[in-house]
C-alpha positions, -999 to 999 in steps of 0.1 A, spaced: 0 0 0 11 36 -5 34 48 22 20 83 18 -14 69 27 0 55 59 16 88 68 -15 108 60 -39 86 80 -15 85 110 -12 123 109 -49 129 107 -57 105 135 -31 122 157 -46 156 150 -82 145 156 -74 125 187 -46 146 203 -48 180 187 -60 213 203 -90 233 192 -89 270 183 -126 274 188 -134 307 206 -100 322 199 -94 353 178 -86 337 144 -78 354 110 -93 328 86 -131 329 78 -156 311 57 -174 325 27 -204 333 49 -182 354 72 -180 331 102 -147 323 118 -129 292 106 -117 273 136 -93 243 135 -80 213 154 -43 215 152 -10 198 161 23 216 166 55 204 150 44 176 127 74 159 109 68 135 80 95 117 60 93 103 25 120 83 8 117 92 -29 140 64 -39 114 39 -29 81 53 -43 63 85 -53 45 100 -23 10 104 -37 -19 93 -15 -44 69 -30 -73 76 -6 -83 102 -32 -65 115 -63 -39 142 -61 -37 163 -92 1 159 -95 5 177 -129 -14 207 -116 5 207 -84 38 205 -104 26 234 -126 22 256 -96 57 246 -84 71 255 -118 52 288 -117 71 296 -85 105 279 -90 110 281 -127 90 311 -140 95 329 -106 61 346 -112 37 362 -88 10 367 -113 -19 344 -118 -21 352 -155 11 330 -158 -7 301 -142 -33 278 -159 -51 269 -127 -73 291 -105 -60 281 -71 -45 316 -64 -74 337 -77 -86 345 -41 -54 363 -33 -47 381 -66 -54 418 -71 -71 434 -102 -38 430 -122 -34 393 -112 -5 399 -88 -2 382 -54 23 408 -43 60 403 -34 54 366 -26 66 332 -37 80 334 -72 89 371 -68 112 363 -38 129 334 -57 136 357 -86 153 385 -66 190 386 -76 219 390 -52 257 389 -55 273 354 -53 305 338 -65 298 339 -102 280 372 -103 244 381 -98 221 351 -91 186 345 -78 178 319 -52 170 291 -77 202 296 -97 222 297 -65 208 263 -55 215 249 -89 251 263 -89 259 249 -54 244 215 -60 267 212 -91 298 229 -76 295 227 -38 272 197 -33 283 190 3 277 226 14 254 229 44 243 263 31 221 253 2 186 267 9 159 290 -2 138 314 19 105 331 9 97 346 43 113 380 38 100 403 66 106 436 49 83 425 21 55 408 41 33 439 40 34 437 2 23 401 0 -13 392 -4 -7 360 15 22 352 37 42 322 24 30 289 39 57 266 25 85 291 30 118 273 29 137 244 13 170 232 28 190 208 6 215 183 18 235 159 -3 248 126 9 271 99 -6 256 65 1 279 35 5 283 15 -26 267 42 -49 287 63 -73 260 90 -77 252 114 -49 218 116 -33 198 147 -30 177 152 2 157 182 14 137 196 42 105 215 34 95 239 61 59 250 64 46 275 90 10 264 85 -10 238 65 -47 230 58 -42 193 59 -72 183 38 -68 206 9 -30 211 8 -10 183 25 -4 158 -3 -6 186 -29 25 202 -13 43 168 -7 38 158 -44 49 191 -59 81 193 -38 88 157 -45 86 165 -82 110 195 -76 135 172 -60 133 147 -88 139 175 -113 168 190 -94 184 156 -88 182 148 -125 198 180 -138 225 177 -112 232 140 -120 220 128 -85 195 104 -71 164 117 -53 165 108 -16 145 118 14 120 146 15 114 157 52 82 178 56 81 199 88 48 216 95 47 240 125 9 242 126 -8 212 109 -46 217 112 -80 204 102 -107 230 98 -139 225 117 -159 221 85 -134 195 72 -135 172 102 -162 148 90 -147 148 55 -113 138 69 -129 111 92 -144 95 61 -113 99 40 -90 81 63 -112 50 65 -110 44 27 -92 15 10 -56 21 4 -38 12 -29 -2 8 -41 17 40 -48 15 52 -84 45 51 -107 63 83 -115 82 91 -148 102 122 -155 115 128 -190 151 117 -189 162 138 -218 157 171 -199 191 182 -184 182 219 -178 158 228 -150 143 256 -170 132 233 -198 109 212 -177 72 214 -183 43 196 -166 42 174 -197 76 160 -188 58 142 -159 38 111 -161 18 94 -133 7 58 -141 -10 29 -123 -27 54 -101 -57 37 -85 -76 59 -60 -108 65 -41 -133 90 -53 -126 127 -52 -141 149 -26 -160 177 -43 -169 212 -31 -145 213 -2 -151 246 17 -119 267 17 -112 292 45 -95 325 34 
């Protein structure tokens, strides 16, 4: 059965059984009808996925991996903060009349700074160091830039990636590992979406740097289930689990900036039914 299913079910049970409620507190999120959106939450959730063993998509319901990857490329490859550069509508709630989400996400990755070989942005610096300084402990990105927060329409949720390269015994190729730091996560709507899109990022980076993809460690400071999602989650985690799908990445692409969502294939993906019309707190 899918290891990602096991992780997801265990996390949700822990939140529901051992989490704390924010009901009655002064909370920022609200529902479409204006009422406060309360949560049951756990602090400091850490989940680990070994990408060398299987692709971490849950099978309890289908995760739209290509759409998730497209959002990741919008941020990491196009370095855009405008929804007009994105095919999906997932960011529409936070865009202004021009389509901008402010100085968030892709904008921050595209800001250039002085580095060894001249002016680079954060993504190019990661690529440079993975190829030239792979054992450095300083290979990371950060989107949570305090001086720009007031110009972001939404503060970054998944805000940092820290990369770490290891040399496994008996293997000639290096292994790329990473920690994804997330300050807050709506578990039902976003958990496996984020896991899959950053897994795809790691496979892409590993391929263009001639490495193997290793562990993705997902650290969530505030992992929460919204009050109007509780019954949906309870039903979801009782569903039948299936084997993890197979993941294919076009092996001919050796330049990160040439990848498209069509260079990804997910096959043998058997899942439970989708959950429709999930209420989203904003």
